C-alpha positions in Angstrom: 127.0 -12.2 -47.7 127.2 -9.4 -50.3 125.0 -6.4 -49.9 125.3 -5.6 -53.6 122.3 -7.1 -55.2 123.3 -6.0 -58.7 126.0 -8.5 -58.9 126.4 -12.2 -58.4 129.0 -14.1 -56.2 131.2 -16.5 -58.3 130.5 -19.4 -56.1 126.7 -19.7 -56.2 125.3 -23.3 -56.5 123.8 -24.2 -59.9 120.2 -25.2 -59.8 119.5 -28.8 -61.5 116.6 -29.4 -63.8 114.2 -31.4 -61.8 111.6 -31.5 -64.6 109.2 -29.2 -62.9 108.6 -27.1 -66.0 108.6 -29.8 -68.6 104.7 -29.9 -69.0 104.4 -26.1 -69.4 104.7 -25.8 -73.3 101.3 -26.0 -74.7 99.5 -24.8 -71.7 97.3 -21.6 -71.9 98.3 -18.6 -69.7 95.4 -18.7 -67.2 93.1 -15.8 -66.6 94.7 -14.4 -63.4 94.4 -10.8 -62.4 97.3 -9.4 -60.5 98.6 -6.1 -59.2 101.0 -4.4 -61.5 103.8 -1.8 -60.8 102.1 0.0 -63.8 99.0 0.5 -61.7 95.8 -1.4 -61.1 95.6 -5.1 -62.0 96.3 -7.0 -65.3 94.9 -10.2 -66.4 97.8 -12.3 -67.5 95.7 -14.1 -70.2 94.9 -10.8 -71.7 98.6 -9.7 -71.6 99.6 -12.9 -73.3 97.3 -12.4 -76.3 100.3 -11.1 -78.0 103.8 -12.5 -77.7 105.0 -12.2 -74.1 108.1 -13.2 -72.2 107.2 -13.7 -68.5 110.0 -14.2 -66.1 109.3 -15.6 -62.7 111.6 -14.9 -59.9 112.0 -15.6 -56.1 112.3 -12.1 -54.8 114.4 -9.0 -55.2 116.7 -7.7 -52.5 115.9 -4.5 -50.7 118.9 -2.3 -49.6 118.9 -2.3 -45.7 116.8 -5.4 -45.4 118.5 -8.8 -44.7 117.9 -11.6 -47.3 116.7 -14.9 -45.7 119.3 -17.0 -44.0 121.3 -19.1 -46.4 119.9 -17.3 -49.5 123.2 -17.8 -51.4 123.2 -21.4 -50.7 119.8 -22.1 -52.2 120.4 -23.1 -55.9 118.8 -20.4 -58.1 117.7 -18.0 -55.4 120.2 -15.4 -55.8 120.1 -13.1 -58.9 116.7 -11.5 -59.1 117.9 -7.9 -59.3 120.6 -8.7 -62.1 117.9 -10.7 -63.9 115.5 -7.8 -63.8 118.1 -5.2 -64.8 119.2 -7.3 -67.8 115.6 -7.4 -69.0 115.5 -3.5 -68.4 118.6 -3.0 -70.4 117.4 -5.3 -73.4 113.6 -4.0 -73.4 114.3 -2.1 -76.8 115.4 -5.6 -78.4 112.4 -7.3 -77.1 110.1 -4.6 -78.5 111.9 -4.7 -81.8 110.8 -8.5 -82.0 107.3 -7.6 -81.1 107.6 -9.1 -77.6 106.2 -7.7 -74.4 108.2 -8.4 -71.2 106.8 -8.8 -67.6 108.3 -10.0 -64.3 106.5 -11.8 -61.6 107.2 -12.8 -58.0 105.5 -13.6 -54.7 106.4 -10.2 -53.3 103.9 -7.7 -52.2 102.8 -4.9 -54.5 104.5 -2.4 -52.3 107.9 -4.3 -52.7 107.5 -4.7 -56.3 106.8 -0.9 -56.7 109.7 0.1 -54.7 112.1 -2.2 -56.6 110.6 -1.0 -60.1 111.1 2.6 -59.1 114.5 2.0 -57.6 115.8 0.2 -60.7 113.7 2.1 -63.3 112.0 -1.0 -64.6 109.5 0.3 -67.2 107.7 -2.8 -68.0 105.2 -4.4 -65.6 106.2 -6.4 -62.5 103.4 -8.5 -61.0 102.7 -9.3 -57.4 101.5 -12.9 -57.0 101.6 -13.1 -53.2 98.9 -15.8 -53.2 100.8 -18.0 -55.8 97.7 -18.0 -58.0 99.9 -18.7 -61.1 101.7 -21.3 -59.3 98.4 -23.2 -58.5 97.0 -22.6 -62.0 100.1 -23.9 -64.0 101.9 -26.1 -61.3 104.9 -23.7 -61.2 107.8 -24.8 -58.9 108.2 -23.1 -55.6 110.6 -23.3 -52.5 110.5 -22.4 -48.9 112.9 -19.7 -47.5 112.8 -17.5 -44.4 109.1 -18.7 -43.7 108.0 -17.7 -47.2 106.9 -19.8 -50.1 108.6 -18.3 -53.2 108.8 -19.1 -56.8 111.6 -21.0 -58.4 113.1 -18.9 -61.3 111.8 -19.7 -64.7 110.9 -17.8 -67.9 108.2 -18.7 -70.3 107.4 -17.4 -73.8 103.7 -17.2 -74.8 102.3 -16.8 -78.3 98.6 -16.0 -78.7 97.9 -17.0 -75.0 99.7 -20.4 -75.2 103.1 -21.2 -73.7 105.5 -22.1 -76.5 108.7 -22.3 -74.6 109.8 -22.7 -71.0 113.3 -21.9 -69.8 114.1 -23.8 -66.5 116.3 -23.8 -64.5 117.5 -20.3 -65.4 121.2 -19.9 -64.5 123.0 -17.6 -64.4 120.0 -15.3 -63.9 121.8 -12.2 -65.4 122.1 -14.0 -68.8 118.5 -14.9 -69.1 117.3 -12.0 -71.2 120.3 -12.7 -73.6 119.3 -16.3 -73.9 115.7 -15.6 -74.5 116.3 -13.0 -77.0 118.5 -15.4 -78.9 115.9 -18.2 -78.8 113.3 -15.6 -80.1 115.6 -14.5 -82.9 116.0 -18.0 -84.1 112.3 -19.1 -83.9 110.6 -16.0 -85.2 109.9 -15.7 -88.8 112.2 -13.5 -90.8 110.7 -10.7 -92.7 109.2 -12.1 -95.9 109.5 -15.5 -94.8 106.3 -17.9 -94.9 105.9 -19.9 -91.8 103.8 -23.1 -91.9 
C-alpha cells in the first residue's frame, strides 16, 4: 500500500450509491457541539445558520501509522487527505461564494489537530468520535480495523437546512470542484431575483 496519503492509487474500487443519503435534503443540521481544530467546541447548527459545506470523511492517514488492513479495498475509504487538501486549496472560491467549509470525521481531536497543522487546513475540522451526527441524521458508517467510521459524503446547508447531499463522493480529490460547480449553478447571480 502506498504511504503517500496525498495521492490516490489508480485502481481504487468505486463506491456504489446505496441510497443512504437520499433522505438528507430537507433535514435541519442538528444542534451537536463538537471539538474543533480551531479551538473549543462548535455547535454545528449555529455554524450552519449561514451557507455551509460540510464534508464528512472516514479518517486521514498519519505518516508512520499503518492504515487499517484492506483500506484500499473498501470502496470510498481511501482519499481523505486529497479531499481535505482540495478543499484547502479551493477555500478562497468558497469564501467568494459566501460559503463556509468544515470537515468532520470520527477521529479524535488530537488526530484532527495534527492533520490540520500538518496540511495547513485553515477551516475547522470536527471530531465526532461518538458519532453524534450519524445518530442525529442517520449518516452511513462502516467498520474497519475495529473502528466505526463515517462513509464519505458532503452536504450543503442553507439557513440550517440541508439543501444538497453528495453521495457517494468519488473520486474524493474532485469533491471540492464538484461542490463549487453545484454552488455556482444554484446560487442567485448578482442582481437576479430568486423566488
